[in-house]
N, C-alpha and C positions, 0 to 999 in steps of 0.2 A: 063452595060450588062458586063464587064472586074468582077466585082464582083460580078455577080452569075456563071460567068466562076472558077474563083476562088473557088469558094465551090462547084460548081461542078466539079473542079480538086480536091477539098481536101475531098470531101466523095469518089470518086473513087480512090484517094491516102489511106484513110482509109481502104475501103471494100476490096483493094487488100493488105494490111499487115495484115487485117483481114484472107482472105485468106490465104496468105504464112505461118501463125500463126499457122490458121489449117492442109494447108498442112504437116507443119513440124511436129504439132504433132501425124500426121496421120502415116506421114515415119516412125517416133522415134516406133510408138508402132508396128508398121509391124517390122520394126531392130529389136524390143525387142523381139518380137512372134520370129522370124527366128533366134534369138540367143538359143531363152527359146527350141522354138524344134529338134535347132542341139546341145546342152546338152545334150537334152534325148536319141536323137538318137545314139547319141555318148554311153552314161552310156548303152542303151541297145544295143547298139556292143559289147561294151568292157564285158557288163555279156553274152552273147552267146561264145563271142572266150574263156572268162574263165569256160564258162559251158564245152565247146568242150576238153577242154585242162583237167576240173573232168573228164571228160568221156574216153578218152583214156588212162589216166592214172590209172583211175579206172579199164580200159583194160587191159591195163596192169598190175596188180595185181592181175588181174581173169586170170593166165596164166594157160593153162591145167594142169600143175603140183599141183597148190597151190590148186585148185578145187578138185582135188583125194583128199587134207589132210582137205579141208576144208570139201566134202558131206562123208568122211567116220567118219568124226570127229561127224558131225550130227546125221547122222546115229547113231552110236556108243552109246552116248550120252542123245539121245532124247528117252523118253520114250515111246513117238506117237509110234516111228519105230517097234517098238517092241508090238506093236496090229493089225498092217493090212500091207500091201502092200504099199510100197514105193514107186514115181511117180518121178524120177526127167529128168526135160524135158534141153536141152542146144541146144549149136551149132552142127553142122552138124558136123566139126573138131574136138569140145569139146568131143561131145558124143564119138565118136571112140578111143580117147585117154583116155576117164577114165573108156568103155567098158573093156579095157588091162588093168588097171591097177587098178583102182577102187577096184575090187573085193579082191584082193589077201591083202589089207587092212582090210577087211572086217570080221568079225566069219562065219563062213561055215553057219550056221545056215540064216544069215540074209543075203544070198548071191542068195536065194529064194525069197525073198518076194521085189525083188529090180526091177522099171520096168528102162531103160532108155532111151529117147524117145528125138528123134530132136525134131526144130521148127526151120521155118524160120524166127518167130519171134526177137529170141536170136543171136546178135551175140559176147556178153562173160558173162560171170556168168551160172546162173541158176537157176531154179525154183523148188521147191522141194514144193509135198505132201506125208503125210502119210496116209493119211485116199484113196487112190486111185484117187486122183485129185477133189475128193468135194471141198476141199480147197488146198491153198498154202501157200507157203512163198514165195516171190519174191528179189532174188538176183542177177537180173540182172546189168549189167551194168549203164543201161535204171533209174531202182529201187534204185540203190545204187547211181547214181548222182544225182536225184530229191530228195531222202533223205539231204544227205549230203545241198544241195541247200537250204531247210529251215533251214540249221541254216548259212549257207555264203551267201546269201543275201544279209539278212538285217546288215553282215559289212561290206559288198563291196559298199552298201549303202552309210552305213555310211561314206565309207572313201570316193566316191567320192561328196560324200557335203562334206568333208574335216572337217568335229564335230566328232575330236578322242577324246574327252573329254571325254567324257560318253563309258559307254557299250554296243551294241547293242542289241538293241531288240529281 
């Protein structure tokens, strides 16, 4: 009876050890998964913060005074502007400023071809069309931030991985 009890005790002890090993492996896997998720969330949050900062910098660069210079240069130098109506869409505040400032920077014959429109979708920057709105070029803060992010995100990911030995792709 004692031998049977000892064998049962050994079997129970072995089973308990196996259960402990399985539990520990499961806990380790769960911790590794949680750590990986935390790193991913942290990277996403850092990326989101940097995108917000980039958007703020783009908005600062697209001040109304700068918009006058940029839009006037586009209209004066773009051959498409000579062919038809130019439609410039901007925020309400920027539109009011451009109406009072832009036309002084343009040739007289161009003034009649330009239509300034407000858009609730634009916070900063502008959208310009040289064919009365059939197609357009988007120079809004959102579009410029998205464009720059195409180049910045790979470098940011490389920095967060700690792999600075090779150029970002």
